[in-house]
N, C-alpha and C positions, 0 to 999 in steps of 0.2 A: 792022382790022388782020388781019393773017394769023395763023392757028393756026400757023404755025412759028416765028414770030417768038419770040426768047429770052425775053422777058416781055412780056405783054400785058396791059393794063388794062381788065378787064370791067364797063365802064360807058359805056352808051349816049349818056349826055348829052356825057362826055368826046369820043367817038367825032364826034358830031354837031358839036361846037364846034371840029373842025378844029385841034387842038392842035399846035404846031411838031414837028418831029421833037427827039430829046435830044440832037442834034448842035447844034441851034441856039445861038446866042450869048446868048440868054437864060438857058440853063442851064449856060452856062461857070461861073461862080463855084461852082456845086454841083459840077461835075465836077473843080475845081481842087481844092475842100477833101477830096473824096474820096481824090485820088491824094495830096494833101499827107499824110494818113494813112496810105495803102499804100506811099508812098515815103520814110516816117521814117528807113527803116535805109540807105537809099542815099547816098552822099557822093559829090562831086566831090573825089578826091583834090589835084588840083594846085591847086583854089582854096580847101582847106578848108571846103568848105560842104555842106551838106546839102540834098538835093532839095528838102526840105519850104518851107524859108524863101522860095527864088525862087518857089514855087507859091503861097504865101500872097499876096506882094507882087503877083503877077500877080492874084489875086483881087482883091485890094481895087481895082486899076485899073479891073479890068473891073466892079467894083460902082460906082466912080465915074462908069462910064459910063451905067450901067444906073439911078442915082439912088435907090437907096433911101432911104426917107424917116426918120431916125433921131428919138426922142423925146429932149427936151434932158437928160433924166434919161441917157441912154446917152451922150450927150458927157460929161455929168460923170464917169460910170464910167469912162470913157478916163482923163480929167484925173486922177482919185482914183487909178486906177492908176499912171499916170506919177509923181505926188507922192508916193506911198507909198514906191515903188521908189527913186525920186530920194533922199528923204531917209533910206531904209535905205543907201545908198550912201555918202551924206555921213558918216553915223554911224559907219557901219564903217571908212572911212578916218581917222576921228578916234581911234576907239577902237583899231584894229588899224593902224600905219603900213606894214604888210607887203602890205594889201589894196590890189589894183590896181584903180584907179578907171577904167584903159581898159578891162579886162573888165566891169565893173561898168555902164559906159556901153552896152557892147556888149548886154548882157542886158536892160538898160532899153530899148533901140529894139526888141529882140525882143519883150519882154511888152507894151509900147504898140501896135506892129503886130498880135501876136494879138489883144490884146482888140478893136482897130478892127475886125479882120476878121471874127470871130466874131459882133461885135454888127450890122454891116452885113450878113452872111448870115443871121443869125437874123431880122432885120426885113425884109430881100427876100424869102425863102420865105415867111414870115408872111403879108407885105403882098399878095403876089402870089398866094397859096394854092398853092405848090408843094410841098406836104407829101408828096403820093403821087408827084410827079416827084421829089421829093428822095430818096425810099425806093426808087423805081425805078433810081434813078442807082445808089444804094448797092448794091443788091442785084446790078445788072448787072456791075458792077466785080467784087463778090466773086465771082460765078460765074467769072468770067474768072480771079480768082486761084485758085480752088479748081480749075479745068480745068489751072493751068500746074501746080499742086503736085502733082497726082495724075500728071501727065504726067511731072514729075521724079522723084517718087517711085517710079514704075515702071520708069523709065529705070535708075536706080540700084540698085533692088531685083532687077532681072531681069539686069542687067549687058550689055543687047544693043548699047550703043555708040551710042545716038543723041544728038545734042548736046542740052545744057542748060544749057552753062555760062554762054553769053551772058544768060542770067537772073539771072546773079549776078554780073555785070560791074562793078557799084557796090557790092557789099555782100560780106558775108562769104562766102567759099569752101572753106573748111578742112572736114574731115571732121568734127570735133568739132561742128558746127553742125547735124548731120544724123544721128548716130547715137548710141547709148548708151553709147560709149568703152569697149565690150567687146567680146567675140569673137561676141556674137550674131550679128551681119551685118544687125540688125533697123534698117531706115530708118525715120525719122521727117519727116513732112511739113512743109515749112517755106516752099514756095511760094517766092516773092520776099522774103519776111521773113529777117532775119538768124538767128531762131532759132525751133523751133516753138512755142516758148511765146508768141511775139509773135503768131504766126501765129493759133494757137487762142485768142488774147483778143481778137483782132480778130475772127474768126468769131463768139464767143459775144456779142461786142457787137451785130453786126449781127442775130445770132439774136433778140435782146432787142428790139431795134427792129421788129422785124419782128413778134413774137408780144405784144408788149404796149405800142405807140405809141400813143397817146392820140385820135388821129384816126380809130381804128378801121379802118384800112387793113389788109386782110387778103391775106396772102401765103400762096399754095397750098402744100398739102403736099409736092408733088415739090420746089419750091424748097428748102423748110424741111431736106427729108430730104439733098439734095445737102449743103448747108452742115453739116448736124449730123454726116455721114458723114465730110465731109473735116476737121472739127474732131475726129474720134477718131484719124484718121490720123496727126495731129501727135503722138500717144502723151505729151501734156503731163499731168503729175501735177496740174497745176491747170486744166487746159482740162478734161479727161473729166468729173470730178464737176459742174461748173458746166453741162456740155452737159446731161447728166442732169437735174440741177434744173431747168433751163430747159426742156426738154421736157415734164417731169413736171407742172410748175405749168402751163404751157399745155394739157395735156390735161385738168386738173382744171378750169381756168378755163372751158373749153368743154364741161364736163360730158361728157366724152367717155368712156364706161365701156369699150367696147372698145379706144380708145386705151390706157387704163389698163392693160388685161388684157394688150395686147401688149409694152408696157412693162416689166412685171412680168415677163412670161415671159422676155422678151429679156435682163433684167438677172440671172435665174435660170441662164440658160442660158449667160450669159457668165461666171459664177461656176463653173459646174459644167465649163464647157470651159477653166477656164485651166491645167490642167495638161497639155494636148495642144495640138499643131497650132502651126505659125509665129505666126497672129496672135494666138493664146491664150498664146504665149510673150511675144507683146512686151505684151499685157494684163498679164501677171502681173509682167514687168519693171516696166512704167511704174505699175501701182498697187500691187500687194500687196507686192511686195519694197521698193519706195520707203516706202510706208506704213510697213513695219516696220523700215526704215532709220533713219526720223525718230523712230518710236516709241522704238526703243534707243537713240537718240542716235548713231548711225555718221555721220547726213546731219544736219547741223545748220542747213542753207539754210533751212529754211522757218522754223525757229524767228528765225533771222538775220532774215528779212523781218519777222517780227512785233514782235521786240523791238529787231534791232540797230539800225534807223533811228533810234531815238531817242539814240543814243549820244553823237551829236555835239552834243547842246542843251548850252548853257551857260548856268547859272541868271543868273548875271551880267549877261547880254545879253538877258533876257527882254523888255524894250521892244523893242529896235530889233535883235534878232537879230546874226549872225556876219557877214553881209553877203551879196548873193545872189550865187550862184555859188560860195561858198567851200567847198562838202560835198561829199566823194566821192560816188560812185553810191550812192544809197539807195533802198528800195521804197517808202516811205509818204510821200505828198506831204502830209499834214498834218505829219509831221515835219519834212519840208523848209521847210514855212511858218514853223512856231515857231522851227526852227534858224538860218535864213537871213534871215528878214524879222521875227521877233518875234510876239509875242501876238496883236496886233490883225489882222494879217492872216491867222493860224490862224482868229480868230473870224470873220473874212469868209469863210473858206473852210468853215467849219461852218455858217454862215448860209446860204450857197450851197446846201449839202449839204440842209438844211432844207427849201428852199426848193423843190427838186426833190422831197423827198418828198412835199411837199403837192400839187404838181402831178400825180405819178404814182409810187404807192409803189413798183411794181417797178423803175421806172427808178430812183428815189430811192436804193433800196437798193444796186443794182448800182453807182450810181456811187460810194457811199461804200465797197465793195469795191472798186472800181476806182481810186479815188484813194488809198485806204491800202495796195495793192499792188504798182500800176504804176509808180510814179515817174515821174520825166521832167517834172515842172510845169513845165520851160522848154523843151518841145518842141513842136512844131507839133500834134503826136500828140492829147497830153492837151488842148490848146485847141480843136482843132477837132472832137475827140469830144464837148467840153463843150458847143458850139453844137449839135450833132446831139442829144444830150441834152435841151438845152430845146427843140428844135425837134419832137422827138417827144414830147415832153411837153405840146404845145400843144393845146389845144381850142378851137374856134371856138365863140363864143359863139350862143345861138340866136338872138339878134338881130342877129348879124353877116348881113349881106347879101353876095351875091356882089359886086355892086357894086362895096363897101368893101373885098374883099378881093383884086380883082384888077384889073388894067388892062384898058379896053375892047378893046384889041388883042389881048386873052390871057384870054377868060374862062375860068372853071372851074365845076365841076358843083357845084351845090348839093348832091348826093348825098354823104354822108360816110363811107358805107360801102362802099369801094373792093375789089377784089380784085386782086392781083398773081399771076399764075400762069405756069407754065413752059411 
């Protein structure tokens, strides 16, 4: 594999195995899953469809041809999801005569398809031993998004007039989606996403998988730096602190004293420079001014994210909920589950969080934060990322052989500690 490749895998066993290109059809479901996450903010206006849903359907079709083996319990999970949502729709229509059975049925179809896709994807990746490939594909697409975002930000900030609008053909184009809404002229990086915060959350989640995956797949520092720097350029109040925490935790995990010193000096320099320079102005506006606005009560958006999501819960409907899809946009998926589906689906979501905590503490803690702040539990973005959380928290047992993890046509290295590098 050439040194000039975007990402290469330093594992001699893999190279000797002659693994197929990532353009191979056997990696198509992974490619479609990543694109379903990245294009979640893209829409077909004429059809009223989101880009992600057709990608999920294509992913299911491709997996049907590749035939992963699902345990009986996983089929029962899909049936359980359908039964719970179906019962919820019936109950909501009885309790509230204005509840739309048509919309409920559409949501039922989406949820069942999402559940089927992520379980098929999880089993396919784990059974074929494609954890390294899944992360490599995710990182490659992330670097492409970083490049696009940095290009768009440079064009807008410099005003040189190069084309960029075609990247936003199917998503937001308004100025409010990439600036602070003031006269500062600061441009925030949103790449192909609809908002900088969405892009930043995506980048931090990819960083998490790169740094704390259970398969001990190591990603090179240059790749981590590119993703981290791009996350900073989103100038998102919710993104920057998480980026710093992830980097600090990763450095401490590797007992890298020099790295910890660099991070400390960089943080101090960031504070000292917060009063001068265009980038410092952006940091000050993003972090210090926003924090002051939240503390003083001038900006209530953060409080709304934490507590406002529970405002739609009706104690009279604690068992059945108000009906799937009946709540306006909120940020907390735990609140969504209780409000729309009732107490039992909420308990299942909490159980899911506990399972992830037991599999991988870092991924589990982040997943709880992800679920409590991102919203969109009826979107492919949430469900596909859920699959990746379980994929990258998976650890092969010491007794698992290469033969049981892969097909004969596509062997996988027995070495668990791989490295992805730029």
